[in-house]
Each structure stands twice: as C-alpha cells, then as structure tokens.
C-alpha positions, -999 to +999 in steps of 0.1 A: -256-497-304-237-526-289-252-553-266-237-571-237-251-588-207-222-594-183-186-586-175-172-615-194-190-604-225-177-569-220-141-581-218-147-601-250-161-570-265-130-551-257-109-577-274-131-577-305-130-539-307-093-539-305-091-565-333-116-547-354-097-514-350-064-532-359-080-544-391-090-508-400-056-493-391-036-521-406-051-515-441-026-487-445+008-504-449+037-492-428+067-506-446+093-495-471+088-524-496+124-535-495+122-573-491+153-595-487+147-631-494+164-662-478+189-662-507+200-627-498+184-610-528+168-576-523+134-570-539+118-536-545+087-548-564+071-514-568+102-500-584+094-521-614+068-504-636+057-538-649+044-546-614+006-546-613+002-560-578+022-575-549+009-605-530+022-611-495+013-646-481+020-651-444+030-688-438+047-709-412+066-742-413+043-760-389+008-746-396-012-775-413-037-751-429-010-729-444+009-759-457-021-775-472-027-743-494+008-744-509-001-763-541-031-740-547-009-709-542+017-723-565-009-727-593-021-691-588+014-677-589+022-696-621-011-685-637-003-648-632+035-649-635+036-630-668+009-605-658+028-584-634+017-601-602+046-604-577+044-630-550+063-632-516+059-658-489+065-643-455+076-662-424+064-640-395+080-663-368+114-648-359+125-682-346+124-695-381+159-698-395+170-694-431+178-731-433+144-740-419+126-718-444+147-732-473+139-768-462+102-759-460+103-744-495+119-775-508+094-798-491+064-778-505+079-768-538+077-731-531+093-712-560+084-676-553+107-654-531+106-663-494+113-637-467+119-644-430+104-615-411+129-616-382+117-585-364+081-590-375+080-555-390+063-567-421+036-586-402+031-556-379+032-532-408+003-547-427-016-561-397-012-598-402-027-620-375-027-657-387-011-680-412-022-683-439-033-647-444-030-628-477-025-591-485-027-578-521-013-543-528-017-525-561+004-495-550+032-491-524+017-464-503-020-474-505-041-498-485-045-534-495-069-540-523-076-574-508-068-590-475-079-621-457-083-658-466-074-676-497-109-692-500-137-703-477-126-740-474-122-735-437-153-721-420-135-719-388-104-735-371-112-772-371-143-768-393-135-776-429-159-778-458-158-806-483-149-780-509-145-743-511-175-724-524-158-690-528-123-681-540-117-646-530-079-644-536-082-659-571-111-635-579-092-605-567-062-613-588-083-619-619-100-586-613-067-568-612-055-585-644-088-576-661-087-540-648-120-545-630-131-536-594-125-562-568-159-574-556-148-586-521-119-566-506-117-581-471-125-615-455-117-631-422-087-655-424-087-688-406-054-704-395-027-704-369-022-673-348+010-654-352+028-651-319+042-616-317+073-608-297+077-576-277+085-548-301+113-535-279+134-548-250+139-522-223+163-528-194+155-517-159+182-491-161+167-475-192+131-475-181+118-443-166+083-446-153+080-408-150+089-401-186+059-386-204+051-400-239+033-373-259+024-395-289-013-395-299-035-424-287-064-436-308-097-437-288-131-453-293-161-439-275-193-460-274-221-474-253-231-510-245-268-517-244-274-540-214-311-549-221-313-575-194-308-547-168-324-519-189-293-497-189-266-483-211-229-487-201-207-459-214-172-471-225-140-455-237-113-476-253-077-465-256-058-484-284-021-490-287-004-480-320+008-516-326-016-536-348-009-570-332-031-586-305-025-569-272-034-575-235-065-558-223-069-537-191-105-534-180-107-504-157-136-489-137-134-456-117-161-468-093-196-456-088-198-419-093-168-419-117-169-413-155-153-428-185-139-393-191-119-394-158-082-402-156-074-401-193-037-400-184-040-437-173-056-447-206-030-429-226-002-443-204-013-479-208-020-476-245+014-461-252+029-491-235+011-516-257-021-523-237-058-519-248-073-499-219-111-502-216-127-476-193-162-486-182-186-462-164-210-476-139-246-472-149-261-443-129-227-427-123-237-396-143-263-389-116-237-391-089-211-370-107-195-346-083-206-362-051-180-389-045-152-368-061-154-342-033-163-314-057-175-282-039-210-280-053-225-266-020-236-284+011-273-280+004-270-295-031-249-324-018-272-333+010-302-332-013-286-356-037-276-380-009-312-379+004-325-389-030-302-419-029-316-428+006-283-426+023-286-421+060-276-387+074-275-352+059-251-324+054-215-320+046-199-344+072-164-348+058-144-359+028-146-397+034-184-399+041-194-405+005-169-434+001-182-451+033-218-446+023-212-460-012-195-490+003-226-498+024 
C-alpha cells in the first residue's frame, strides 16, 4: 500500500507512477533496428550472426556527465570489440546537426557509430530519459538485458562520489561474453534530462475534438494510505502510450463521486499524451448515488442525508444535494 499525506505528495506520486510504468513498458523495444549513422551508413546489427549484444548509449553534446564518461566508454568498446558487442552512440536531441555530432565525436574521440535520433523514435522506443543512459540488448525483439547507468559514480545529479563502487555496465557486458546471467539488470541513471518534442504536429484544420480514439489505454488502480487522517484514498491512473515524461492531470469528481466515474475523460486525456490521475474523496463510497441524482427512493435518500446531519429531509429537487454539500 502507498502512503501520502497531502495533495502535493499525491501529485508527485502520480509523476513517479508514470515514470515507473514507463520503465516497465519501455523494456520491450519498439524499433526496427535499422540505424543510420552520421556518415550515412546503415547498420542492422542483429542481422549479423556474430552479434552477441547491442549497446545503445544516449549522449548529448552539452551534458557534462555524459561527456565525462566518454573515455571510459571508449575503453569498454575496445575491450569487447572482437567479442560480438556492437556499440552505438545516440544523440536524442533533434536539434543536434550531423556537423555538431561529428565535431563532438572528434573532440571526445568517439570511434563507434553515432546516430542522430532526429524524430526521437529510438529514445521513445526504448524509453530513454536522460544522458547518459545505456540499454543493452541481446536479441532484437526482446527486452533490454541491462538498462540504466554506467556505474554509480554519480549518486544523484550534483552528488558525485570520489570513485565508483559498482560498475553495472561493465559487469553486464562481461557476463554476456562469459555466457553468465546478468546480476543487475536495471539501475537508475543520473544525467541530463532528454527534452522530448511533441510526437505529432496537428493543425487546427486537422484536429477533430469529437473524433473517437478506440486505442487501448493502460490503467493503474491503487489506494493511497493517508495515515495522518486515518483514511485510504482510491486512485486510478490512465497512462499514455508514449514512454517519455508527460504532463499530469489531477482530477477529482467531487464528494460523492468515484474513481470509476467518467472513464471516457481518462481515456481521452491519456490518448492525447497526458497522465490522468482520478482521485476519489475519502468517504465518497458512502455517498455514492446521492449526489448523482440516482433514483434510489425518497426514503433511502432522506435517511442517508440525515445520517450526514444535513438539514431538511425528503426529495426536494435535483440541486439540493449539491447545495448541501457546498455548505
């Protein structure tokens, strides 16, 4: 069960949930493994039977953490060059030009193929979030056998250890070469966030707000344990299919509503790239049917309102519950 004490924490929780879900969904790559480098050469690494693994390293020209790792990455690439480990440096910033990537490669002595991900399809396909971030694939259509940081030199952004104490990428590659299981398959990367552009540009003339999108939306159903107020807060999260960071809509139906209400809104927002978090007021389950105008019978309705110490009795009109709740 999850814990939260206030609305700010719940908004943060929604963002964390979306990020966590992205990590789970991104482990299944969505790409065709046809990589064209800045020299114009097309690479299909898994078409070569000698390929034992493919390493994608997301970098940028101006991220100091990513740049500082280049000498170490070069040594690793050279170490496994004859053992079927294929390396690619990926620039996920679409503003990076071929000339800039080439100059950057010259400055940092990068010798492996470099790809500019101009439409960010590679970064989106594997779920990259920062630079540097590494993804190691053993087969084209299977999840990454390792993803995350290069080592633990950076405890957090701005917090650097004197020396790394773990070397997860090097250990994962050695395990592949030795034919052994990878001990640690996923770590949290530290670096510069990738700024994702809108996936599609839609003109006003092309946009139809009434058009129904029937694509399936992933949902998370959970409860937050608010111990400070001795209550549980039911939540439903609607997730967009894109794996990049997304804006969050925090939505409440009001007292008497349910997280199960208005799923069309959650689906609509998620299909348009938002994370929609539906929060149910504590105690709403007890009020279910009263404020919605559901015809449960005048006697039953009046009895429930008396339990809530609302002045007046009987069925007095469709807007009475709303006025009473507002008081």
